[in-house]
C-alpha positions as CSV (number, residue, x, y, z in Angstrom):
1,M,-16.1,-29.8,-1.6
2,R,-15.6,-30.6,-5.3
3,A,-14.7,-27.8,-7.7
4,P,-18.0,-27.8,-9.8
5,R,-20.1,-27.6,-6.6
6,R,-17.9,-24.8,-5.2
7,A,-18.2,-22.9,-8.4
8,G,-22.0,-23.3,-8.4
9,L,-22.2,-22.0,-4.8
10,N,-19.9,-19.0,-5.8
11,R,-22.3,-18.1,-8.6
12,I,-25.3,-18.2,-6.3
13,A,-23.5,-16.1,-3.7
14,D,-22.4,-13.6,-6.4
15,R,-25.9,-13.3,-7.7
16,V,-27.3,-12.6,-4.2
17,I,-24.7,-10.0,-3.4
18,G,-25.2,-8.4,-6.8
19,E,-28.9,-7.9,-6.1
20,F,-28.1,-5.7,-3.1
21,S,-25.1,-3.8,-4.6
22,L,-25.1,0.0,-4.3
23,V,-22.7,0.3,-7.2
24,P,-23.0,-1.3,-10.7
25,V,-22.3,-5.0,-11.1
26,A,-19.8,-4.5,-13.9
27,P,-16.2,-5.6,-14.7
28,V,-14.8,-2.0,-14.3
29,L,-16.4,0.7,-12.1
30,D,-16.3,4.5,-12.1
31,M,-13.6,5.5,-9.6
32,R,-15.6,8.7,-8.8
33,A,-18.1,6.5,-6.9
34,F,-15.3,5.8,-4.4
35,G,-14.2,9.0,-2.9
36,W,-11.3,7.4,-1.0
37,T,-9.4,6.8,-4.2
38,R,-8.7,10.6,-4.3
39,E,-6.3,10.3,-1.4
40,L,-4.4,7.5,-3.1
41,R,-4.0,9.6,-6.2
42,D,-2.9,12.7,-4.2
43,N,-0.2,10.6,-2.5
44,W,0.9,8.4,-5.3
45,R,4.5,9.7,-5.5
46,A,5.2,9.0,-1.9
47,I,3.6,5.6,-2.2
48,R,5.6,4.9,-5.4
49,D,8.9,5.8,-3.6
50,E,8.1,3.3,-0.8
51,A,7.2,0.6,-3.3
52,R,10.5,1.1,-5.0
53,A,12.3,0.7,-1.7
54,T,10.4,-2.5,-0.8
55,A,8.6,-4.2,-3.6
56,L,11.4,-4.1,-6.2
57,G,13.5,-6.2,-3.9
58,T,11.0,-9.1,-4.1
59,D,11.5,-12.3,-6.2
60,Q,11.1,-11.0,-9.7
61,G,11.0,-14.5,-11.0
62,Q,7.4,-14.9,-9.8
63,A,4.6,-14.0,-12.2
64,D,2.9,-11.7,-9.7
65,A,5.0,-11.1,-6.6
66,R,3.5,-9.2,-3.7
67,V,4.5,-7.3,-0.6
68,T,1.5,-7.4,1.8
69,L,0.7,-4.4,4.0
70,W,-2.8,-5.4,5.1
71,R,-4.4,-8.9,5.1
72,R,-8.1,-9.5,5.9
73,G,-8.3,-6.2,7.7
74,G,-5.2,-6.8,9.8
75,R,-2.0,-4.8,9.5
76,E,1.2,-6.6,8.5
77,S,3.3,-4.7,11.0
78,A,6.8,-5.2,9.6
79,N,5.9,-4.2,6.0
80,A,3.6,-1.4,7.0
81,A,6.3,0.1,9.3
82,R,8.7,0.3,6.3
83,C,6.0,2.2,4.3
84,P,4.5,4.9,6.5
85,A,3.0,7.0,3.8
86,T,1.3,4.0,2.2
87,A,0.2,2.6,5.5
88,A,-1.4,5.9,6.4
89,A,-3.2,6.2,3.1
90,V,-4.5,2.7,3.2
91,A,-5.6,2.9,6.9
92,A,-8.0,5.7,5.9
93,I,-9.9,3.5,3.3
94,P,-13.4,2.6,4.5
95,G,-14.1,-1.2,4.4
96,L,-10.5,-2.1,3.8
97,D,-9.9,-5.9,3.5
98,S,-6.3,-6.1,2.2
99,A,-3.5,-4.1,0.6
100,S,-0.2,-5.0,-1.1
101,F,2.3,-3.9,-3.7
102,S,1.9,-6.1,-6.8
103,V,4.9,-6.6,-9.0
104,L,4.7,-7.9,-12.6
105,P,8.1,-8.4,-14.1
106,P,8.9,-7.9,-17.8
107,G,7.4,-10.5,-20.1
108,A,5.1,-11.9,-17.4
109,H,1.5,-13.2,-18.0
110,V,-0.9,-13.9,-15.1
111,P,-3.3,-16.5,-16.5
112,V,-7.1,-16.2,-16.3
113,H,-8.4,-16.4,-12.8
114,R,-11.2,-14.9,-10.6
115,G,-11.6,-13.6,-7.1
116,P,-13.3,-15.4,-4.3
117,T,-16.3,-13.2,-3.7
118,R,-18.4,-10.4,-5.2
119,G,-18.5,-8.9,-1.7
120,L,-15.1,-7.4,-2.4
121,L,-13.9,-4.9,-5.0
122,T,-10.3,-4.4,-6.1
123,C,-8.5,-1.1,-6.7
124,H,-5.1,-0.7,-8.4
125,L,-3.1,2.5,-8.1
126,G,-0.5,2.7,-10.9
127,L,3.0,3.3,-9.4
128,I,5.5,2.2,-12.0
129,V,4.2,1.5,-15.5
130,P,6.6,0.8,-18.3
131,R,6.3,2.9,-21.5
132,D,8.4,0.8,-23.8
133,G,5.7,-1.8,-24.4
134,D,2.2,-2.8,-23.4
135,A,1.2,-3.5,-19.8
136,R,-2.4,-4.3,-19.7
137,M,-5.2,-6.3,-18.0
138,R,-8.4,-7.9,-19.3
139,V,-11.4,-7.9,-16.9
140,G,-14.4,-9.6,-18.3
141,D,-14.8,-8.1,-21.8
142,R,-12.9,-4.9,-20.9
143,M,-9.2,-4.3,-21.7
144,V,-7.6,-1.8,-19.4
145,R,-4.2,-0.3,-19.0
146,W,-2.5,1.2,-15.9
147,A,-1.3,4.8,-15.7
148,E,1.0,6.2,-13.1
149,G,-0.9,8.1,-10.4
150,E,-4.3,6.8,-11.6
151,T,-6.7,4.4,-9.9
152,L,-8.7,1.6,-11.5
153,V,-11.6,-0.1,-9.6
154,F,-12.8,-3.4,-10.8
155,D,-14.8,-6.5,-9.8
156,D,-12.3,-9.4,-9.8
157,T,-15.1,-12.1,-9.8
158,Y,-15.1,-11.5,-13.6
159,D,-12.4,-13.6,-15.3
160,H,-9.3,-11.5,-15.6
161,E,-5.7,-11.8,-16.7
162,S,-2.7,-9.5,-16.9
163,W,0.3,-9.1,-19.3
164,N,3.5,-7.1,-19.1
165,D,4.8,-7.1,-22.7
166,S,7.6,-4.6,-22.0
167,G,11.2,-4.4,-20.9
168,G,10.4,-2.9,-17.5
169,T,8.7,-3.9,-14.2
170,R,5.1,-2.9,-13.5
171,V,4.2,-2.1,-9.9
172,V,0.8,-1.2,-8.5
173,L,-0.8,-0.8,-5.1
174,R,-3.5,-3.4,-4.9
175,V,-6.3,-2.7,-2.5
176,R,-9.4,-4.8,-1.8
177,V,-12.4,-3.2,-0.1
178,R,-15.9,-4.3,0.9
179,R,-18.5,-3.7,-1.8
180,P,-21.1,-1.0,-0.9
181,L,-24.3,-3.0,-0.1
182,R,-27.7,-2.5,1.3
183,Q,-29.1,-4.9,3.8
184,P,-29.5,-7.8,4.0
185,G,-26.8,-8.1,1.4
186,R,-24.3,-6.5,3.7
187,W,-24.9,-9.1,6.4
188,F,-24.7,-11.9,3.8
189,A,-21.4,-10.7,2.3
190,D,-19.8,-10.1,5.7
191,T,-20.8,-13.6,6.8
192,L,-19.1,-15.1,3.8
193,L,-16.0,-13.0,4.4
194,R,-15.8,-14.1,8.0
195,W,-16.2,-17.7,6.9
196,R,-13.5,-17.3,4.3
197,S,-11.1,-15.7,6.8
198,A,-11.7,-18.6,9.3
199,L,-10.9,-21.2,6.6
200,H,-7.6,-19.5,5.7
201,R,-6.2,-19.0,9.2
């Protein structure tokens, strides 16, 4: 399928899903609407320690290196076994799609991109955030900054990009979850997610 046609279908699907959303269709959402984020914040130090032991050993030459713990609802056994506190916190999240440690090295810029479906929302838990510069992300028309121990929930179908204009490495726990939807939007979004998973096997 050619890119313009795919983009057009994505816009139609996003509009349909947005009409049945139980949370606002906005670039950045109120984390208080997602009670499960509390457990991430309560356990952030243990999660940070596991990220230090695993994610900081990844290839820092990449603009946005990741250590995957969950992928499309399935546990990545080897990585999850090395991070028991993180695995336990992530396993308790309702509607979990994926989870990973995301590493942004000093001076890195992740160019503008967008996620595949409005049926998913993304949460970042700040684990290691440099203080000697400016680590930030633009989501739609919102500019946001990570904070250690704090969660940020956003819709990645809005154009977004990230920068780490500092001398240190930024690490977050990146979680994707199913957007809260009423029917028939839930059925429609789940069908798209199953189709996406089948294409990427």
